[in-house]
C-alpha positions as a printed Julia matrix, in Angstrom:
252×3 Matrix{Float64}:
 -9.74   -84.91  177.5
 -6.6    -84.06  176.36
 -3.32   -85.54  177.7
 -1.11   -82.87  176.29
 -0.14   -79.43  176.13
 -0.01   -77.79  172.92
  2.88   -75.12  171.82
  4.34   -73.07  169.28
  7.91   -72.23  168.54
  8.8    -69.13  166.72
 11.61   -70.11  163.77
 13.72   -67.81  161.66
 12.26   -69.14  158.58
  9.19   -67.14  158.64
  6.75   -69.83  160.19
  5.91   -71.41  163.64
  6.39   -74.91  164.6
  3.35   -76.45  166.27
  4.09   -78.56  169.34
  2.83   -80.97  171.75
  4.22   -82.23  175.14
  3.37   -84.8   177.55
  6.27   -84.09  179.51
  6.15   -83.82  183.51
  8.48   -82.18  185.96
  9.31   -85.46  187.65
 10.13   -87.32  183.98
 13.73   -88.48  184.1
 14.01   -88.66  180.24
 12.62   -87.49  177.28
 11.75   -89.14  174.1
 11.36   -86.84  171.05
  8.8    -88.33  168.27
  9.54   -87.02  164.77
  6.73   -87.49  162.73
  6.06   -89.16  159.18
  5.35   -87.51  155.98
  1.49   -86.12  155.77
  0.79   -85.96  159.54
  0.93   -83.29  162.19
  2.26   -83.32  165.66
 -0.5    -85.47  166.69
 -1.09   -88.88  166.08
 -2.8    -91.73  168.03
  0.47   -93.98  167.67
  2.26   -90.72  169.59
 -0.17   -90.25  172.02
 -0.3    -94.14  173.12
  3.68   -94.14  173.14
  3.23   -90.95  175.35
  0.96   -92.6   177.85
  2.98   -95.89  177.74
  6.05   -93.92  178.64
  4.52   -91.83  181.14
  4.63   -94.93  184.31
  8.38   -95.05  183.02
  9.07   -91.11  184.05
  9.79   -90.5   180.43
  8.11   -87.72  178.74
  7.24   -87.3   175.29
  7.25   -84.12  173.07
  6.73   -84.15  169.36
  6.32   -81.15  166.51
  4.72   -80.52  163.16
  6.74   -80.38  159.85
  6.34   -77.04  157.71
  2.99   -77.52  155.64
  2.18   -80.14  157.45
 -1.02   -80.3   159.94
 -1.54   -76.96  161.52
  1.78   -75.29  160.28
  1.57   -71.81  159.13
  4.13   -72.41  156.52
  3.49   -72.78  152.95
  4.48   -76.1   150.62
  7.15   -73.81  149.41
  9.0    -74.53  152.9
  8.92   -78.3   152.8
 12.42   -78.82  152.25
 15.3    -81.18  154.08
 17.06   -78.16  154.67
 14.01   -76.34  156.58
 12.63   -79.58  158.13
 16.44   -80.13  159.82
 16.58   -76.49  161.07
 12.86   -77.46  162.64
 14.21   -80.33  164.26
 17.44   -78.35  165.33
 14.84   -75.79  166.99
 12.78   -78.55  168.55
 16.01   -80.35  170.18
 17.27   -76.58  171.33
 13.96   -75.7   172.89
 13.89   -79.23  174.82
 17.63   -78.52  175.86
 16.88   -75.16  177.25
 14.09   -76.1   179.5
 15.45   -79.8   180.47
 19.23   -79.64  180.41
 19.98   -82.58  182.66
 17.52   -85.28  180.84
 18.78   -87.84  178.46
 16.96   -87.14  175.1
 16.22   -89.8   172.62
 14.3    -90.15  169.45
 11.57   -92.12  167.98
 11.09   -91.45  164.55
  8.49   -92.86  161.95
  8.98   -92.71  157.98
  9.88   -89.47  156.69
 10.97   -88.51  160.2
 13.38   -91.61  159.87
 14.71   -90.18  157.17
 15.08   -86.75  158.94
 16.45   -88.08  161.73
 19.12   -89.92  159.99
 19.78   -86.52  158.42
 20.0    -84.81  161.93
 22.28   -87.57  163.2
 24.76   -87.52  160.49
 25.36   -83.55  161.77
 24.72   -84.01  165.33
 25.75   -87.89  166.4
 26.18   -87.15  170.17
 22.42   -85.68  170.35
 20.51   -88.54  171.2
 21.13   -91.3   173.87
 18.86   -93.96  171.84
 17.3    -93.78  168.35
 14.18   -95.59  167.42
 13.09   -95.76  163.54
  9.69   -96.88  162.87
  9.54   -97.98  159.18
 12.13   -95.49  157.91
 12.27   -94.23  154.52
 15.16   -95.68  153.64
 14.56   -94.6   149.8
 12.37   -91.11  150.49
 12.72   -89.93  147.21
 11.45   -93.0   145.17
  8.41   -93.13  147.82
  7.42   -89.94  146.65
  7.4    -90.91  143.14
  5.09   -94.03  144.07
  2.31   -91.53  145.31
  2.01   -90.37  141.31
  1.12   -92.03  138.26
  3.19   -91.56  135.13
  1.18   -88.47  133.84
  1.54   -86.85  137.45
  5.19   -87.71  137.63
  6.11   -86.08  134.18
  4.24   -83.19  135.41
  5.86   -82.62  138.9
  9.47   -83.01  137.35
  8.34   -80.48  135.06
  7.87   -77.99  137.64
  4.02   -78.41  138.13
  3.05   -78.43  141.85
  0.89   -81.57  143.26
 -1.41   -82.02  146.23
  0.0    -84.73  148.43
 -2.31   -84.39  151.43
 -4.37   -87.19  153.19
 -7.7    -86.4   153.74
 -9.05   -82.92  154.38
 -5.45   -81.68  154.62
 -4.22   -79.93  151.32
 -0.36   -80.67  150.99
  0.73   -78.49  148.17
  4.35   -79.32  147.12
  6.59   -78.54  144.18
  9.9    -80.05  142.65
 11.81   -78.56  145.24
 11.02   -81.05  147.97
 11.72   -83.78  145.69
 15.14   -82.48  145.06
 16.11   -81.72  148.58
 15.43   -85.25  149.02
 18.23   -86.18  146.6
 20.56   -83.76  148.16
 20.76   -86.22  151.27
 21.69   -89.88  150.4
 22.02   -90.59  154.2
 20.99   -94.18  154.1
 23.55   -95.0   151.27
 26.33   -93.88  153.34
 27.69   -95.74  156.56
 26.04   -94.79  159.8
 27.9    -92.97  162.8
 27.49   -94.52  166.08
 25.04   -97.48  165.02
 24.89   -98.78  168.64
 22.33   -95.74  169.41
 19.92   -97.51  166.79
 17.21   -99.69  166.51
 14.43  -100.28  164.17
 10.94  -101.57  164.47
  9.65  -102.76  160.89
  6.46  -104.38  159.7
  7.15  -107.24  157.29
  4.19  -106.41  154.95
  5.06  -102.98  154.63
  3.5   -101.4   151.19
  5.59   -98.21  151.56
  8.71   -98.9   152.87
 10.32  -102.62  151.51
 11.16  -104.28  154.41
 13.95  -105.65  152.13
 15.58  -102.32  151.88
 15.32  -101.82  155.71
 16.94  -105.58  156.2
 19.87  -104.65  153.66
 20.25  -100.96  155.87
 20.2   -102.59  159.27
 22.74  -105.47  158.25
 25.32  -103.04  156.86
 25.36  -101.13  159.82
 24.13  -103.94  162.41
 21.51  -102.21  163.83
 18.85  -104.55  165.72
 15.49  -104.9   164.19
 11.98  -105.6   165.71
 10.09  -107.35  163.14
  5.9   -106.92  163.47
  4.4   -109.61  161.89
  1.64  -108.97  159.48
  2.12  -105.07  159.81
  1.7   -102.57  156.85
  2.91   -99.31  157.03
  0.28   -97.69  159.49
  0.27  -100.82  161.21
 -3.39  -101.02  161.01
 -3.44  -104.98  161.24
 -4.9   -106.55  164.51
 -1.67  -106.69  167.03
  0.38  -104.02  164.89
  0.21  -101.02  166.97
  0.75  -103.17  170.34
  3.86  -104.4   168.74
  5.19  -100.6   168.15
  4.25  -100.02  171.75
  5.79  -103.28  172.96
  9.24  -102.8   171.02
  9.5    -99.08  172.0
  8.86   -99.87  175.97
 11.87  -102.7   175.52
 13.97  -100.27  173.87
 13.58   -97.6   176.23
 13.84   -99.6   179.22
 15.17  -102.4   178.68
 11.96  -104.42  180.16
């Protein structure tokens, strides 16, 4: 049985944004879940967070990046600029439906990178911002997925499949170059008191040392998940994410 409602937002960019909503009319707050690289609007983690937030009267909403999941956008549309516009559309949609409710953000990996980009432009928007394993060096992470031969071909203009499983994600150099245009984690963060970070200390994709350094420079509290990899597949990893998220959102 589905616990969410599917939707779609039209854009001025020639594609639609698939959405999922766990929002009830009596919810007092809304948590926007911003997905990582390669994932659609749905994930087990997002659904578990939504169910964990439900008794707290916090509704949850997520959306799909261009070319990800069941998006009708091509890989050419996956740039930081279009992702930023999609995030702005999602927030505008929520604000139009629920103008009087506090809006917070839970962002994973690449979603953490995009949330930092969004916050730089809209520092007043979110009440609280939770970054889960934020991709502090997203451009380097993209290079990490390639061997030397693939890297040379990609930088020369060849498109590569960055998809996972049966979901193709065909991207060209434009995506990588758009990441380089936004060194948001190298600049001083605006309103760092809104931020918290959840980070696994055994993350093989996002180096924990990078997160530790960024958090220290901006005085952001870090909730460390012991033994957790990037996907939090270790025993107790997902439980740690749920516990920390509830603690940050409710203060309990």
